[in-house]
ZAPAMAR-316420 format. One record per residue (C-alpha): x, z, y; residue number from 1. Coordinates in nm, 2 decimals. Example, Ala and Ser with C-alpha at 12.3 -4.5 7.8 and 13.67 -1.06 7.14 Angstrom:
<u = 1.23&w = 0.78&v = -0.45&bami = 1> $
<u = 1.37&w = 0.71&v = -0.11&bami = 2> $
//
This chain:
<u = 2.19&w = 2.64&v = 0.20&bami = 1> $
<u = 1.95&w = 2.57&v = -0.09&bami = 2> $
<u = 1.80&w = 2.22&v = -0.08&bami = 3> $
<u = 1.42&w = 2.24&v = -0.14&bami = 4> $
<u = 1.25&w = 2.03&v = -0.40&bami = 5> $
<u = 0.90&w = 1.95&v = -0.28&bami = 6> $
<u = 0.66&w = 1.91&v = -0.57&bami = 7> $
<u = 0.34&w = 1.70&v = -0.59&bami = 8> $
<u = 0.11&w = 2.00&v = -0.67&bami = 9> $
<u = 0.26&w = 2.20&v = -0.38&bami = 10> $
<u = 0.19&w = 1.95&v = -0.11&bami = 11> $
<u = -0.07&w = 1.69&v = -0.21&bami = 12> $
<u = -0.37&w = 1.90&v = -0.09&bami = 13> $
<u = -0.19&w = 1.98&v = 0.24&bami = 14> $
<u = -0.15&w = 1.63&v = 0.36&bami = 15> $
<u = -0.40&w = 1.41&v = 0.55&bami = 16> $
<u = -0.45&w = 1.04&v = 0.57&bami = 17> $
<u = -0.49&w = 1.05&v = 0.95&bami = 18> $
<u = -0.17&w = 1.25&v = 0.98&bami = 19> $
<u = 0.02&w = 1.00&v = 0.76&bami = 20> $
<u = -0.11&w = 0.69&v = 0.94&bami = 21> $
<u = -0.01&w = 0.85&v = 1.27&bami = 22> $
<u = 0.34&w = 0.91&v = 1.13&bami = 23> $
<u = 0.36&w = 0.55&v = 1.01&bami = 24> $
<u = 0.25&w = 0.42&v = 1.35&bami = 25> $
<u = 0.51&w = 0.63&v = 1.53&bami = 26> $
<u = 0.78&w = 0.52&v = 1.28&bami = 27> $
<u = 0.71&w = 0.16&v = 1.38&bami = 28> $
<u = 0.78&w = 0.23&v = 1.74&bami = 29> $
<u = 1.14&w = 0.30&v = 1.64&bami = 30> $
<u = 1.41&w = 0.04&v = 1.57&bami = 31> $
<u = 1.37&w = -0.18&v = 1.26&bami = 32> $
<u = 1.50&w = -0.01&v = 0.95&bami = 33> $
<u = 1.82&w = -0.10&v = 0.77&bami = 34> $
<u = 1.71&w = -0.14&v = 0.40&bami = 35> $
<u = 1.90&w = -0.17&v = 0.07&bami = 36> $
<u = 1.76&w = -0.20&v = -0.28&bami = 37> $
<u = 1.95&w = -0.15&v = -0.61&bami = 38> $
<u = 1.88&w = -0.19&v = -0.98&bami = 39> $
<u = 2.06&w = -0.08&v = -1.30&bami = 40> $
<u = 1.95&w = -0.15&v = -1.65&bami = 41> $
<u = 1.99&w = -0.01&v = -2.01&bami = 42> $
<u = 1.80&w = -0.24&v = -2.24&bami = 43> $
<u = 1.43&w = -0.22&v = -2.15&bami = 44> $
<u = 1.50&w = 0.08&v = -1.92&bami = 45> $
<u = 1.54&w = 0.04&v = -1.54&bami = 46> $
<u = 1.69&w = 0.25&v = -1.26&bami = 47> $
<u = 1.54&w = 0.15&v = -0.93&bami = 48> $
<u = 1.69&w = 0.28&v = -0.60&bami = 49> $
<u = 1.55&w = 0.19&v = -0.25&bami = 50> $
<u = 1.71&w = 0.32&v = 0.06&bami = 51> $
<u = 1.63&w = 0.30&v = 0.43&bami = 52> $
<u = 1.78&w = 0.42&v = 0.76&bami = 53> $
<u = 1.59&w = 0.42&v = 1.08&bami = 54> $
<u = 1.78&w = 0.51&v = 1.39&bami = 55> $
<u = 1.60&w = 0.81&v = 1.54&bami = 56> $
<u = 1.42&w = 0.91&v = 1.22&bami = 57> $
<u = 1.68&w = 0.95&v = 0.94&bami = 58> $
<u = 1.75&w = 0.83&v = 0.59&bami = 59> $
<u = 1.56&w = 0.83&v = 0.26&bami = 60> $
<u = 1.68&w = 0.72&v = -0.08&bami = 61> $
<u = 1.40&w = 0.68&v = -0.34&bami = 62> $
<u = 1.52&w = 0.65&v = -0.70&bami = 63> $
<u = 1.32&w = 0.63&v = -1.02&bami = 64> $
<u = 1.38&w = 0.57&v = -1.38&bami = 65> $
<u = 1.13&w = 0.34&v = -1.57&bami = 66> $
<u = 1.15&w = 0.41&v = -1.94&bami = 67> $
<u = 0.87&w = 0.23&v = -2.13&bami = 68> $
<u = 0.96&w = 0.41&v = -2.46&bami = 69> $
<u = 0.86&w = 0.74&v = -2.30&bami = 70> $
<u = 0.49&w = 0.67&v = -2.34&bami = 71> $
<u = 0.51&w = 0.69&v = -2.72&bami = 72> $
<u = 0.69&w = 1.02&v = -2.69&bami = 73> $
<u = 0.43&w = 1.17&v = -2.46&bami = 74> $
<u = 0.65&w = 1.16&v = -2.16&bami = 75> $
<u = 0.59&w = 0.99&v = -1.82&bami = 76> $
<u = 0.72&w = 0.63&v = -1.81&bami = 77> $
<u = 0.82&w = 0.67&v = -1.44&bami = 78> $
<u = 1.01&w = 0.97&v = -1.31&bami = 79> $
<u = 1.21&w = 1.01&v = -0.99&bami = 80> $
<u = 1.27&w = 1.17&v = -0.65&bami = 81> $
<u = 1.32&w = 1.09&v = -0.29&bami = 82> $
<u = 1.62&w = 1.23&v = -0.11&bami = 83> $
<u = 1.57&w = 1.28&v = 0.27&bami = 84> $
<u = 1.86&w = 1.31&v = 0.51&bami = 85> $
<u = 1.86&w = 1.40&v = 0.88&bami = 86> $
<u = 1.94&w = 1.13&v = 1.13&bami = 87> $
<u = 2.22&w = 1.29&v = 1.34&bami = 88> $
<u = 2.45&w = 1.42&v = 1.07&bami = 89> $
<u = 2.33&w = 1.26&v = 0.75&bami = 90> $
<u = 2.27&w = 1.61&v = 0.60&bami = 91> $
<u = 2.05&w = 1.63&v = 0.29&bami = 92> $
<u = 1.73&w = 1.80&v = 0.40&bami = 93> $
<u = 1.51&w = 1.79&v = 0.08&bami = 94> $
<u = 1.42&w = 1.62&v = -0.24&bami = 95> $
<u = 1.06&w = 1.52&v = -0.28&bami = 96> $
<u = 0.87&w = 1.42&v = -0.59&bami = 97> $
<u = 0.86&w = 1.04&v = -0.63&bami = 98> $
<u = 0.49&w = 1.03&v = -0.72&bami = 99> $
<u = 0.39&w = 1.23&v = -0.41&bami = 100> $
<u = 0.57&w = 0.99&v = -0.18&bami = 101> $
<u = 0.44&w = 0.68&v = -0.36&bami = 102> $
<u = 0.08&w = 0.79&v = -0.37&bami = 103> $
<u = 0.06&w = 0.86&v = 0.01&bami = 104> $
<u = 0.28&w = 0.57&v = 0.11&bami = 105> $
<u = 0.09&w = 0.30&v = -0.09&bami = 106> $
<u = -0.26&w = 0.39&v = 0.02&bami = 107> $
<u = -0.15&w = 0.49&v = 0.37&bami = 108> $
<u = 0.01&w = 0.15&v = 0.42&bami = 109> $
<u = -0.32&w = -0.03&v = 0.35&bami = 110> $
<u = -0.52&w = 0.23&v = 0.55&bami = 111> $
<u = -0.31&w = 0.17&v = 0.86&bami = 112> $
<u = -0.35&w = -0.20&v = 0.82&bami = 113> $
<u = -0.73&w = -0.16&v = 0.80&bami = 114> $
<u = -0.73&w = 0.07&v = 1.10&bami = 115> $
<u = -0.55&w = -0.19&v = 1.30&bami = 116> $
<u = -0.73&w = -0.50&v = 1.17&bami = 117> $
<u = -1.06&w = -0.43&v = 1.01&bami = 118> $
<u = -1.38&w = -0.43&v = 1.21&bami = 119> $
<u = -1.46&w = -0.06&v = 1.30&bami = 120> $
<u = -1.82&w = -0.11&v = 1.20&bami = 121> $
<u = -1.73&w = -0.20&v = 0.84&bami = 122> $
<u = -1.98&w = -0.04&v = 0.61&bami = 123> $
<u = -1.92&w = -0.17&v = 0.26&bami = 124> $
<u = -1.58&w = -0.15&v = 0.09&bami = 125> $
<u = -1.49&w = -0.32&v = -0.24&bami = 126> $
<u = -1.20&w = -0.18&v = -0.44&bami = 127> $
<u = -1.07&w = -0.43&v = -0.69&bami = 128> $
<u = -0.88&w = -0.24&v = -0.96&bami = 129> $
<u = -0.99&w = 0.09&v = -1.11&bami = 130> $
<u = -0.64&w = 0.25&v = -1.15&bami = 131> $
<u = -0.48&w = 0.54&v = -0.97&bami = 132> $
<u = -0.42&w = 0.33&v = -0.66&bami = 133> $
<u = -0.78&w = 0.24&v = -0.65&bami = 134> $
<u = -0.89&w = 0.60&v = -0.66&bami = 135> $
<u = -0.64&w = 0.68&v = -0.38&bami = 136> $
<u = -0.78&w = 0.40&v = -0.17&bami = 137> $
<u = -1.13&w = 0.54&v = -0.18&bami = 138> $
<u = -1.00&w = 0.87&v = -0.05&bami = 139> $
<u = -0.80&w = 0.70&v = 0.22&bami = 140> $
<u = -1.06&w = 0.45&v = 0.34&bami = 141> $
<u = -1.33&w = 0.71&v = 0.35&bami = 142> $
<u = -1.15&w = 0.90&v = 0.63&bami = 143> $
<u = -1.14&w = 0.60&v = 0.86&bami = 144> $
<u = -1.48&w = 0.46&v = 0.76&bami = 145> $
<u = -1.68&w = 0.78&v = 0.69&bami = 146> $
<u = -2.02&w = 0.60&v = 0.68&bami = 147> $
<u = -1.90&w = 0.33&v = 0.43&bami = 148> $
<u = -2.02&w = 0.29&v = 0.08&bami = 149> $
<u = -1.79&w = 0.17&v = -0.20&bami = 150> $
<u = -1.80&w = -0.07&v = -0.49&bami = 151> $
<u = -1.54&w = -0.09&v = -0.76&bami = 152> $
<u = -1.47&w = -0.39&v = -0.99&bami = 153> $
<u = -1.23&w = -0.39&v = -1.28&bami = 154> $
<u = -1.15&w = -0.66&v = -1.53&bami = 155> $
<u = -1.23&w = -0.40&v = -1.80&bami = 156> $
<u = -1.58&w = -0.30&v = -1.68&bami = 157> $
<u = -1.58&w = 0.04&v = -1.85&bami = 158> $
<u = -1.29&w = 0.14&v = -1.63&bami = 159> $
<u = -1.49&w = 0.07&v = -1.31&bami = 160> $
<u = -1.78&w = 0.27&v = -1.45&bami = 161> $
<u = -1.55&w = 0.56&v = -1.53&bami = 162> $
<u = -1.39&w = 0.56&v = -1.18&bami = 163> $
<u = -1.73&w = 0.55&v = -1.01&bami = 164> $
<u = -1.86&w = 0.84&v = -1.22&bami = 165> $
<u = -1.55&w = 1.04&v = -1.15&bami = 166> $
<u = -1.58&w = 0.99&v = -0.77&bami = 167> $
<u = -1.96&w = 0.99&v = -0.73&bami = 168> $
<u = -1.98&w = 1.36&v = -0.65&bami = 169> $
<u = -1.79&w = 1.31&v = -0.33&bami = 170> $
<u = -1.84&w = 0.94&v = -0.24&bami = 171> $
<u = -2.11&w = 0.68&v = -0.23&bami = 172> $
<u = -1.96&w = 0.45&v = -0.49&bami = 173> $
<u = -2.10&w = 0.22&v = -0.77&bami = 174> $
<u = -1.94&w = -0.01&v = -1.03&bami = 175> $
<u = -2.01&w = -0.38&v = -1.01&bami = 176> $
<u = -1.98&w = -0.64&v = -1.28&bami = 177> $
<u = -1.96&w = -0.97&v = -1.08&bami = 178> $
<u = -1.66&w = -1.00&v = -0.85&bami = 179> $
<u = -1.78&w = -1.30&v = -0.66&bami = 180> $
<u = -2.12&w = -1.13&v = -0.57&bami = 181> $
<u = -1.94&w = -0.81&v = -0.47&bami = 182> $
<u = -1.70&w = -0.99&v = -0.24&bami = 183> $
<u = -2.00&w = -1.15&v = -0.07&bami = 184> $
<u = -2.14&w = -0.80&v = 0.02&bami = 185> $
<u = -1.81&w = -0.65&v = 0.13&bami = 186> $
<u = -1.68&w = -0.60&v = 0.48&bami = 187> $
<u = -1.34&w = -0.48&v = 0.34&bami = 188> $
<u = -1.19&w = -0.60&v = 0.01&bami = 189> $
<u = -0.89&w = -0.41&v = -0.12&bami = 190> $
<u = -0.71&w = -0.55&v = -0.42&bami = 191> $
<u = -0.49&w = -0.32&v = -0.63&bami = 192> $
<u = -0.44&w = -0.51&v = -0.96&bami = 193> $
<u = -0.16&w = -0.61&v = -1.19&bami = 194> $
<u = -0.27&w = -0.97&v = -1.18&bami = 195> $
<u = -0.02&w = -1.26&v = -1.19&bami = 196> $
<u = -0.28&w = -1.52&v = -1.12&bami = 197> $
<u = -0.52&w = -1.52&v = -0.83&bami = 198> $
<u = -0.85&w = -1.33&v = -0.89&bami = 199> $
<u = -0.99&w = -1.34&v = -0.54&bami = 200> $
<u = -1.09&w = -1.69&v = -0.42&bami = 201> $
<u = -1.10&w = -1.80&v = -0.06&bami = 202> $
<u = -1.43&w = -1.98&v = -0.11&bami = 203> $
<u = -1.59&w = -1.64&v = -0.16&bami = 204> $
<u = -1.48&w = -1.49&v = 0.17&bami = 205> $
<u = -1.71&w = -1.47&v = 0.48&bami = 206> $
<u = -1.67&w = -1.43&v = 0.85&bami = 207> $
<u = -1.55&w = -1.09&v = 0.97&bami = 208> $
<u = -1.40&w = -0.96&v = 0.65&bami = 209> $
<u = -1.07&w = -0.77&v = 0.61&bami = 210> $
<u = -0.87&w = -0.85&v = 0.29&bami = 211> $
<u = -0.61&w = -0.60&v = 0.18&bami = 212> $
<u = -0.36&w = -0.70&v = -0.09&bami = 213> $
<u = -0.16&w = -0.44&v = -0.27&bami = 214> $
<u = -0.10&w = -0.53&v = -0.63&bami = 215> $
<u = 0.14&w = -0.82&v = -0.63&bami = 216> $
<u = 0.50&w = -0.70&v = -0.61&bami = 217> $
<u = 0.70&w = -0.95&v = -0.81&bami = 218> $
<u = 0.79&w = -1.32&v = -0.72&bami = 219> $
<u = 0.55&w = -1.45&v = -0.99&bami = 220> $
<u = 0.24&w = -1.23&v = -0.89&bami = 221> $
<u = -0.06&w = -1.32&v = -0.67&bami = 222> $
<u = -0.40&w = -1.18&v = -0.61&bami = 223> $
<u = -0.55&w = -1.45&v = -0.39&bami = 224> $
<u = -0.55&w = -1.83&v = -0.40&bami = 225> $
<u = -0.43&w = -2.07&v = -0.14&bami = 226> $
<u = -0.78&w = -2.12&v = 0.01&bami = 227> $
<u = -0.79&w = -1.75&v = 0.10&bami = 228> $
<u = -0.47&w = -1.78&v = 0.29&bami = 229> $
<u = -0.56&w = -2.09&v = 0.48&bami = 230> $
<u = -0.90&w = -1.94&v = 0.58&bami = 231> $
<u = -0.75&w = -1.61&v = 0.70&bami = 232> $
<u = -0.53&w = -1.48&v = 0.98&bami = 233> $
<u = -0.23&w = -1.34&v = 0.79&bami = 234> $
<u = -0.06&w = -1.01&v = 0.87&bami = 235> $
<u = 0.20&w = -0.81&v = 0.67&bami = 236> $
<u = 0.35&w = -0.46&v = 0.68&bami = 237> $
<u = 0.70&w = -0.61&v = 0.69&bami = 238> $
<u = 0.82&w = -0.97&v = 0.70&bami = 239> $
<u = 1.15&w = -0.87&v = 0.53&bami = 240> $
<u = 0.97&w = -0.71&v = 0.24&bami = 241> $
<u = 0.69&w = -0.97&v = 0.18&bami = 242> $
<u = 0.79&w = -1.32&v = 0.27&bami = 243> $
<u = 1.09&w = -1.39&v = 0.04&bami = 244> $
<u = 1.03&w = -1.15&v = -0.25&bami = 245> $
<u = 0.66&w = -1.13&v = -0.34&bami = 246> $
<u = 0.47&w = -1.42&v = -0.49&bami = 247> $
<u = 0.16&w = -1.36&v = -0.28&bami = 248> $
<u = 0.34&w = -1.53&v = 0.02&bami = 249> $
<u = 0.66&w = -1.66&v = -0.13&bami = 250> $
<u = 0.49&w = -1.92&v = -0.36&bami = 251> $
<u = 0.26&w = -2.07&v = -0.09&bami = 252> $
<u = 0.54&w = -2.07&v = 0.16&bami = 253> $
<u = 0.76&w = -2.26&v = -0.09&bami = 254> $
<u = 0.47&w = -2.50&v = -0.17&bami = 255> $
<u = 0.41&w = -2.57&v = 0.20&bami = 256> $
<u = 0.06&w = -2.43&v = 0.19&bami = 257> $
<u = 0.15&w = -2.20&v = 0.48&bami = 258> $
<u = 0.45&w = -2.16&v = 0.70&bami = 259> $
<u = 0.62&w = -1.85&v = 0.84&bami = 260> $
<u = 0.46&w = -1.93&v = 1.17&bami = 261> $
<u = 0.12&w = -1.85&v = 1.00&bami = 262> $
<u = 0.23&w = -1.48&v = 0.96&bami = 263> $
<u = 0.08&w = -1.35&v = 1.29&bami = 264> $
<u = 0.23&w = -1.01&v = 1.29&bami = 265> $
<u = 0.38&w = -0.71&v = 1.11&bami = 266> $
<u = 0.34&w = -0.34&v = 1.17&bami = 267> $
<u = 0.58&w = -0.34&v = 1.46&bami = 268> $
<u = 0.37&w = -0.59&v = 1.64&bami = 269> $
<u = 0.04&w = -0.45&v = 1.53&bami = 270> $
<u = 0.13&w = -0.10&v = 1.65&bami = 271> $
<u = 0.26&w = -0.24&v = 1.98&bami = 272> $
<u = -0.06&w = -0.44&v = 2.02&bami = 273> $
<u = 0.11&w = -0.77&v = 2.05&bami = 274> $
<u = -0.07&w = -0.88&v = 1.73&bami = 275> $
<u = -0.43&w = -0.80&v = 1.65&bami = 276> $
<u = -0.77&w = -0.92&v = 1.53&bami = 277> $
<u = -0.88&w = -1.18&v = 1.79&bami = 278> $
<u = -1.26&w = -1.18&v = 1.73&bami = 279> $
<u = -1.53&w = -1.03&v = 1.51&bami = 280> $
<u = -1.58&w = -1.34&v = 1.29&bami = 281> $
<u = -1.21&w = -1.37&v = 1.21&bami = 282> $
<u = -1.11&w = -1.31&v = 0.85&bami = 283> $
<u = -0.80&w = -1.09&v = 0.85&bami = 284> $
<u = -0.57&w = -1.07&v = 0.55&bami = 285> $
<u = -0.31&w = -0.80&v = 0.52&bami = 286> $
<u = -0.03&w = -0.79&v = 0.26&bami = 287> $
<u = 0.09&w = -0.44&v = 0.17&bami = 288> $
<u = 0.45&w = -0.49&v = 0.04&bami = 289> $
<u = 0.57&w = -0.14&v = 0.05&bami = 290> $
<u = 0.93&w = -0.10&v = 0.13&bami = 291> $
<u = 1.19&w = 0.18&v = 0.16&bami = 292> $
<u = 1.12&w = 0.21&v = 0.54&bami = 293> $
<u = 0.77&w = 0.32&v = 0.46&bami = 294> $
<u = 0.90&w = 0.57&v = 0.20&bami = 295> $
<u = 1.12&w = 0.71&v = 0.46&bami = 296> $
<u = 0.84&w = 0.75&v = 0.72&bami = 297> $
<u = 0.61&w = 0.91&v = 0.45&bami = 298> $
<u = 0.88&w = 1.14&v = 0.33&bami = 299> $
<u = 0.96&w = 1.26&v = 0.68&bami = 300> $
<u = 0.59&w = 1.33&v = 0.73&bami = 301> $
<u = 0.57&w = 1.53&v = 0.41&bami = 302> $
<u = 0.88&w = 1.73&v = 0.50&bami = 303> $
<u = 0.74&w = 1.80&v = 0.85&bami = 304> $
<u = 0.42&w = 1.93&v = 0.70&bami = 305> $
<u = 0.62&w = 2.14&v = 0.44&bami = 306> $
<u = 0.82&w = 2.30&v = 0.72&bami = 307> $
<u = 0.51&w = 2.40&v = 0.92&bami = 308> $
<u = 0.36&w = 2.60&v = 0.63&bami = 309> $
//
């Protein structure tokens, strides 16, 4: 049997944010995933492999090469694929474009967090970071908060202007220059930056906000300061992914600013309803850490949609 390769252009327009978040929620009703990550190196080049097996769902292995020198040669720096295996026999079912899975997994992770934690009446959403993820977040958030308007802030202001102009035909969105003032106006703040030092300060936050943190992925990276954490009710997509590996929580845990008891729930508990926003004035903070289990849930959703065509 020929194994299909599912390309970005073939499937991107056939997926939906509601369909994906439903799939992520259903995936978190299953047993906790077994996860393994691996790295190989050649000078400045990296091979990243992330694998997950969820009993009742199946297996995914997401592998990518990161070759910085490709940029000067007009080639993509990151290339890869996701192999999807069936649960019962371990049979290879498909290979899916790396970028398709990553796009939908990353923004879908944050969207599910907002659906479960943000106030449903949220009307103003601030996107911090005008890159590809920021653009995807506007698309994702607008499905769950259709009446919301968007602001976008970027350290290089021209990038925020460019993003707002690009999306203004389909969304109510404007660039903003002053981050502190924009945070004061926002019901939801979603950070997708490459910052190593906190750019979002807890003194800026106000009652009822939902804070979504995406950008930090290394042990030395943070997007919010200690005050933001101590003023908020903290939730994560996965404790295993976020607490010991990402600086956003790893550093303040090591410094004693917060304890693991301050992490009030992950997706398993949020989906089950055993963790949730407790009142309208609560500041909820959600750390999107990604993880191979979410790649698996996303890949299975993509494969299911591909099979129904």
